[in-house]
C-alpha positions as CSV (number, residue, x, y, z in Angstrom):
1,M,0.0,0.0,-0.1
2,D,1.4,3.4,-1.2
3,L,0.7,6.0,1.4
4,S,2.9,8.7,0.3
5,R,1.5,11.8,-1.3
6,R,1.3,11.9,-4.9
7,R,1.3,15.8,-4.9
8,K,4.2,17.6,-3.5
9,L,3.5,20.9,-1.9
10,S,5.2,23.7,-3.4
11,S,5.9,27.2,-1.9
12,H,6.3,29.1,-5.2
13,V,5.0,32.7,-5.5
14,E,4.2,34.0,-9.0
15,T,6.2,37.2,-9.6
16,S,5.8,37.8,-13.4
17,S,3.6,40.9,-12.7
18,M,6.0,42.2,-10.2
19,N,8.5,42.7,-12.9
20,D,6.2,45.1,-14.7
21,I,5.6,47.0,-11.8
22,M,9.2,47.3,-10.8
23,F,10.2,48.3,-14.4
24,F,7.5,51.1,-14.3
25,L,8.6,52.2,-10.7
26,M,12.2,52.4,-12.0
27,L,11.4,54.5,-15.0
28,F,9.3,56.9,-12.9
29,F,12.1,57.4,-10.4
30,L,14.6,58.0,-13.3
31,I,12.5,60.6,-15.1
32,V,11.7,62.4,-11.6
33,S,15.3,62.3,-10.7
34,T,16.3,64.1,-14.1
35,M,13.6,66.7,-13.5
36,V,14.7,67.5,-9.9
37,N,18.3,69.1,-9.9
38,P,19.5,70.6,-6.7
39,N,22.2,72.5,-8.8
40,V,20.0,74.8,-10.9
41,I,20.7,78.4,-11.0
42,K,17.6,80.4,-9.8
43,L,17.0,83.2,-12.4
44,M,14.4,86.0,-12.0
45,L,12.4,85.7,-15.3
46,P,10.2,88.3,-16.7
47,N,6.4,88.1,-16.4
48,A,4.2,88.3,-19.5
49,R,1.0,89.4,-18.2
50,S,0.5,91.8,-21.1
51,G,1.3,91.6,-24.8
52,K,3.3,94.9,-24.5
53,Q,7.0,94.7,-23.4
54,A,9.2,97.7,-22.6
55,M,12.9,97.3,-22.7
56,K,14.7,98.4,-19.7
57,Q,18.0,100.2,-20.1
58,P,20.4,99.7,-17.4
59,I,22.6,102.3,-16.0
60,T,26.4,102.0,-16.9
61,V,28.9,102.8,-14.1
62,S,32.5,102.8,-15.5
63,V,35.9,103.3,-13.6
64,D,38.9,103.6,-15.9
65,A,42.5,102.8,-15.1
66,A,43.2,106.5,-14.0
67,G,40.4,105.9,-11.4
68,Q,37.9,108.4,-13.1
69,Y,34.2,107.6,-12.5
70,F,31.6,107.8,-15.3
71,I,27.8,107.2,-15.3
72,D,26.6,106.5,-18.7
73,R,29.7,108.0,-20.2
74,Q,29.3,111.3,-18.2
75,P,32.2,111.9,-15.8
76,T,31.3,112.3,-12.1
77,S,33.5,112.5,-9.0
78,P,33.7,109.6,-6.5
79,T,32.1,111.9,-3.8
80,E,29.1,112.5,-6.0
81,L,28.7,109.0,-7.4
82,E,26.0,108.0,-4.8
83,A,23.9,111.1,-5.1
84,E,24.1,111.0,-9.0
85,L,22.9,107.2,-9.1
86,A,20.2,108.1,-6.5
87,R,18.9,110.9,-8.8
88,R,19.0,108.4,-11.8
89,V,17.2,105.6,-10.2
90,E,14.4,107.7,-8.6
91,G,11.0,106.4,-9.9
92,L,12.5,103.2,-11.4
93,E,10.7,100.0,-10.4
94,S,13.7,97.6,-10.4
95,P,16.9,99.7,-11.2
96,T,19.9,97.8,-12.7
97,A,23.4,99.0,-13.1
98,V,26.3,97.4,-15.2
99,L,29.7,97.9,-13.5
100,R,32.7,98.3,-15.8
101,V,35.8,98.6,-13.8
102,D,39.2,98.3,-15.3
103,A,41.2,95.0,-14.4
104,S,44.2,97.1,-13.1
105,L,42.4,98.8,-10.3
106,N,42.3,97.3,-6.7
107,V,39.1,95.5,-5.6
108,Q,38.3,98.3,-3.0
109,K,36.8,100.7,-5.6
110,L,34.6,98.0,-7.1
111,V,33.4,97.0,-3.4
112,D,32.7,100.8,-2.7
113,I,30.4,100.9,-5.7
114,L,28.8,97.7,-4.8
115,E,28.0,99.1,-1.3
116,I,26.4,102.2,-2.8
117,G,24.3,100.0,-5.0
118,N,23.2,97.9,-2.1
119,R,22.3,101.1,-0.1
120,L,20.3,102.4,-3.0
121,K,18.7,98.9,-3.7
122,I,20.2,98.8,-7.3
123,R,21.0,95.3,-8.8
124,M,24.5,95.3,-9.9
125,V,26.0,93.4,-12.8
126,M,29.6,93.0,-13.3
127,A,30.8,93.2,-16.9
128,T,33.7,91.0,-18.0
129,Q,35.6,90.3,-21.0
130,A,35.8,86.9,-22.6
131,Q,39.3,85.4,-22.0
132,Q,41.3,85.2,-25.2
133,A,42.7,81.8,-26.4
134,S,46.4,81.7,-26.3
135,G,48.2,80.4,-29.3
136,K,51.1,78.8,-27.5
């Protein structure tokens, strides 16, 4: 008499549908991780609420190699620089100034202009020149 079981018990779990789910989860996380980048530079982009756009002309503050100050190509003295800038930005919503400082000058003159701009709530942008490729 044969008393052994004819069917063996198997503890097998079907995972074929799990492969599809894991594949879609992996795709989802890959796509989301490329969209979220912590090294993004935050820019202040203009709003386009109306169809009409006005170009804003920035104020140019220049200091040449001799230490002479200019605002929009008009000479001014270092002592009158803050008063002249305050007069020019009066009534402007978000004033912007482009700084053009000669490379041979010390940094203190640049810092002084940046402090004046900070007191007057002017956005300051430093103008630079592209580096020339050397033919060595």
